[in-house]
N, C-alpha and C positions, 0 to 999 in steps of 0.2 A: 501493499498501500504506499503511494507517494505520502511524505512527510508534510505536514499543513502550512507551509511560509510561503510568503511574498516571492516571486521569481526575478531575480536581479541578471541582468545578462554581463555576456564578462568585457563587454567594451565598455563597461558604465561603472565598474569595479572602482576605478582611480578615485570616484566622487564617493568612497566608504571604505578609504581605508584604516585601517583598525578598527572597523564595524563588525558585527557577525550579518553574513548573509548566505542566500539560498542561490546555489549554480545550477543550475541543468544541463546536462550536455549529452555529449559520446567518452568515451574514453579513449582516447588517441593512444594512450601507452601508459601500460601499468609496470612498475619496477618495484620487486618485494626482496627488503634486504631482512635480515635476522629481527631486530627491532620497530622497524620501518617499511612503511609503502609509500611510493611518490606516483598518483594518481595523474596525469596530465590528462586535463578534460579541455574539451575543444565544445563551443555551442554556434558556433558557423561564424558568428563578431568576433572570436578570440580564444585564447587557450589561457588557464592559469593552472598552476601546479598545487593539486591536493597533499597536504599529508598526513596521514593515519599514524599517529604512535602509539605501538603496541601499551605501553603502560600508563596510555589514558583514556581506553577505551574498551567497550567491553567483549567479551569472545564472539558475540555473534555478529559485532559489527568489525571486529579484525578479521573474520574468515570470509566476511562479504568485501573485503578491501582485498585480501589477497587473493580470492577467487575471482576477482573482474577479468572480465573477457575484451579483446580488444574490439572498440563500436558499440558496447554494451552503453545503454540510454543510463543514464544515472542521474540523482540528484543527492548535492552534499551540502551542510549547513556547517559553517565554521566561522573562525574571526580571519579575514584577508588585510594581507601586507604586504608594501612595494618589496619587492627582493630582484636586484639587478641579476640575480645568480639566478634563477629563476624562470623556467620556458614561459613568455609571456611578460615577464618581469613582476609577477605577482604570484602568492603563493596564500593558500589556506591552511590553517591548522582545523582537520574536519573533526567535527564533533559529531554529526550524524551522518549516514551513508544510507541509502537505498538504489535498491538496482528496482528502475522501472520495467527495462523489458533487455533480456539477456543478447546475447549474439554469440551463437556457438559456431566454432567453424568457419570465423569471417573471411573469406577467399584471397582478398588481398591483402598480404601479408608483409612485414617490411623487407624480406626479401626482394630481389630483380627478379620483374614479370616481362613478356614479349609484350609489343604493342597489340597484338591481335587479343590475346588475353585481357590485357586492362581494357582495350575498346568492346570488347563481347559484355563487360562487365562497368561500362562505362554510369550506368546510373549510383556506381559503387565507389568508383574511380575517382570522381567528381569529390570525392571528400578529403581527398590527400592533401597535403599541405601546397604541392606545387599546383594543382588543379583548381583549387580554392584560391589563390591567389590571382591566376588566369583570371576566373570570371570577375574579381575583384577589379583586373585591370581595364577587363571589356565594358565593365559598366561603368567604368570612370569613362572611357573613350568615349561611349557611347552616350553620356551624359553631355561632354563637352563638347560633341559635335553638335547635339539640339541647341548648346548653349550660346556657341559660334555662330549657327545660324540666323538663331534668332535676337543675337546681337548685331547683326549685316544687315536687320529689317526685313527678314524673309520668312515667309509664311509654310508652317508646316501642312502639307496637302497628300493625302494618303490616296495609293496607286493600285487598282483592282492586282488580284493574284490571277483570276481566270481571265484570259485577252480571245481575243479573235486572229491576233498577228502577231507574227515575231517581228523582233529587232534586231538582234544579233547574228541575224542569220537562220536557214531553217534546217540547218543539220543538229542542232544542240537543243533543240525542243522536246519538251515532255508533253504530249498530246494525251488528251483525256477526252470521253462523250460527255456531253452538255445538254441533256433535254433533247437529242437528236441531231444536234451539232458539234461541230467540233470545234474544242477549246484546248486552249494552251495554259499551262504554269508560265508566269510572267520569266522572262528574260532580265526585264529591266522595266522601270516605272518611268522610263525618258521622254517616249511619247505622249503620257499621260501629263507630266511636269509642262511640256510646251505647251497643251491647252492650259496648263493652270497661270502658266506665265504673264500669256493673253489675259487673265483673270486678276492676278495680284500684283504682276510684275515680278516679284522675286519668289520661286518657290521650290521647296525641296521635299521628296519624298525619303522615307527611310523605312526598308521591309526587307522580307526575304526575298530572293530571286532565285532562279531554276535554269540549271544547263545541261543538259544531256552530254556531256563530253565525257567520252571513252578513254578517260587518262587516270591513272595512279600515280601522278607525281605528286610531289609535298605543297605544291602549288594549285590544290584545285579540289574543289569539295563541290557537287552535286547541287545543293543548295546552302545559300551562303544570304549574307545580310550586304544591302547595299546602300548608301547615300546617295542622293540623284540633285541635287540643285540646279536649275535652271532660269536663265535670266534674262528679262523681255531687254533689248535693244542696246545687247552686249556683243560684244566679239572676241576673237582669240587671244587678244593681247588679256582684256580684261578677267579673262577664265585663268589664265596661267598665273596671274596677281591674286586673285580669290583663292586659288589652288593653293599657292603657296602661302597665303596668311592663314588657311584653313590648316596646312599641316604644322605650321610656327605654332598655333594656339593649341591644336590638340595634345600634338606630343608634348608641349609646355606643362600641359594641364596632367597626363600622367607623371611626369617629372616631378613636380609641385606634390601631388598627393603620393606615390608611391616609387619614390626613391628610395628607401627601405628594402621594398619588395623585390622592386627592378634588382638592384643589388645585391642581396640579401640571399633571395628564391631562385633567381634567374641568372646571377654571375653576369648582368648585363653592364657591357663597358659603359657608362653613365658619359664621357666625356665626348663618345659617337653622339648619343642622343642632342647633346647640348649644344652639338653643331647644328642643329635643325634649325638654322636663323634664315633671315633675309639678306642677302637678295639669294634664290636656287640662280645656279647658272643654267643659260637658254640655250641649246644645242640645236641648230636646223638640222634636219634629216639628213641632206647630203654633209653635211659638215661631219655628221655620227659616221657615214661610212666612210668616207673619209678617213676618219680618226682610227676607226676598225682596221681597214687595210693598209694605210701607211704608217701611223704612228704606233700602232701595236700589234702587226703583223698577224693578224684576225682576220682571213678572207669571208666577204661578206660581200654580195652581190644587189646592186643598186636596186630598189625596186621591192625586196621582200622585206619582211614582217619581223621584228629582232627576236629571238628566242631567247632563253634564260642564258645560254652563254655567251651570247651577242651583249644582253643588257648587264651583266655580270663584268666583262671586259669593258665596258664604256664605265660601269660607275667604279671602278678602280682609279679612277682619273679624279674622281671627287670626294670632298670628303662631308657631305653632306646633299639630300636628295637634288635630281635637278630635273631641268623639263626638255623633252626633244619636243619637236615643231614640225609641221608642215610634213608629213609621212606622206608617201605618193596616193593619191586617190582610189586608185585601183585595189588599195588592200581595205580601205574604209569603208565603211557601214553607207546604206544608201541614200542617208539622209545628210552626209555630211557636207558642207559647203566647199568649193573648189576655191585654190587660190587664185584668186583674180590678176596676179602676177606671172602664175605658171598651172597651167589647168590641168599639168600632169598631177599637181599636189592636191592637197586639202590641210584645209584651215582646221588641224587637229594637232591634239598635244597629247601624250603621255608624262606622268610622273614617277621616276623612276628613284629606288630608293638604292643606298650604297651595300657594302657588306653582302652584295647577292639576291637583295629580297627582290629585285627588279621591280616592275609596273604595280604600282599602287592606286592609281588614278589615272583614269581615258577621259578624253573630251574633247572639246572643240565649237566651233562655230557650224548651228545648222543652215541647212539649204534654204532658203525663204522663197525662193522662185517654185511656181506652181507648175509651170510645163518640165523646167528642170525637175522636178520630185517625180512626176508623172514617167516622166523617160527614166529613171533610176529604177523604179518599182517594178516596169517592162524590162528592163534589163536584168533586174536579179532577180525576176521569173516569182513574182511575189502575187499574190492575189488581188488585184484591183479593190474588188469589193470590200477587202478586210481593213483597207486603209481612208476608204473613202471619207472616213470621220476626220482622220488627222491631215487629208487634202484640202477640207472646208478649214483649216488652220491658213491655209494660204489662199484661200477664195475670199476670205472675208478678214480683209486688214494685216495680210500678211507684214511680216517686222522681223527685223533682224534679231536673231536671239544667239545663246549659248549657251554650255553647261559641262557638267562632267559625272563621271560616276566613280566611287570610292568604293572599295571590300574592305568591308571591317575588319573580316579576318586576318587580312592580310597585312592592315595596321596593326592588330595587334600583334601579330607573330612579329613584325620588326621591330615595334615597343618593347618587345619581352625579349627580343634575342633569342629566338625560339626556331626550331628546325622546320615543322610542319603546322600546316593548316586547322589538321585536325584535332588538335586540342583549345582550341580558341574558340570554338563553339561549343556549347554544351552538348550537344546529341549530335556528333557529325553525321552525313549523308556523303557515302561516296559509291562509287561505280560497284563494290561489292558491297557495300554494307547499307542496310536497313534500318538497323536496331541497333541496341535496343531503340 
């Protein structure tokens, strides 16, 4: 039976130094000595070490303390005091202890486990220290994203999950039946944000997107989160500037709030993140190709899209994120505006992160001409009827506008300095993984 006392969250025990409180949580670690038991309790907001002294408790409580299992849910009561030597910086001298629910043979033990074993038990793996820290960093970055765009005067507009049309090509669509019609899980909310920009001027959406990419690389998920701003009467230069301000702000917030986690849990080189400051270098696509071939002895043919090895080579030349702009029009989406100075190029840009993390942001200026967009839809073999609503944006008060998309998981991966996107989303979806 649970002990009847008011419950205190561990994150708040600093307000109760020297007082008697009740904590509830799960056993992270239990170390039994001859006359002492050290139980590290976690409740999701922090950790606190409980100390049970054999001479100060009765036999029943001592036996409960000695037999505590990893991840058992418990309630303990005692006086808490600050102690820099204790995990979490606080220690409780336990006077009362109750096991609320035991955990027998918890599968994730302190020994090494392979990624497939852990991902099959993702619902439990989330409780571990590193995964808990990633959830905290992800949460802070999500809040910083909203704060940045709200501070810039944007309106948050929700985009639908079911759509009748493709955005980023038809080969990566998840198709489903929708009451007798074909529908697709959204690849991007961009087209809807273009409509929203005509209503509110500066719009952004932030939600899950889906790509049926048959890729098993560390940089791909089939379901991930994107933030997509769209700005009326903006051009490519405006987007490069917005993306730069955005990156500086969000990385700065993560550093401000989670310096200890980034350095202590992830062993992140904070000096590298501190260099995420304006200005970002801006490199024309043609110059980037020249750099690869001539400066870096890395053969690359003009007209191709950069792969991970190409991006990594370029990133070695910079100590901060950098922008590559004006990619060939042939490799960009149907809606991208052409460069008026060179029709082989598009008014597009990617923000690439150093240290091998590659593209984090992609975007540019959208085509505003109705005739050109109609030609592009036909050229890409897209069904005209599915895009009639989108073409209305050019029929009725067309306007220059621009935007970009940022993958949340790629940004969290870069900030935390980890290797694979699958750990940066609570329940990853990959080509070979649909559960848990």
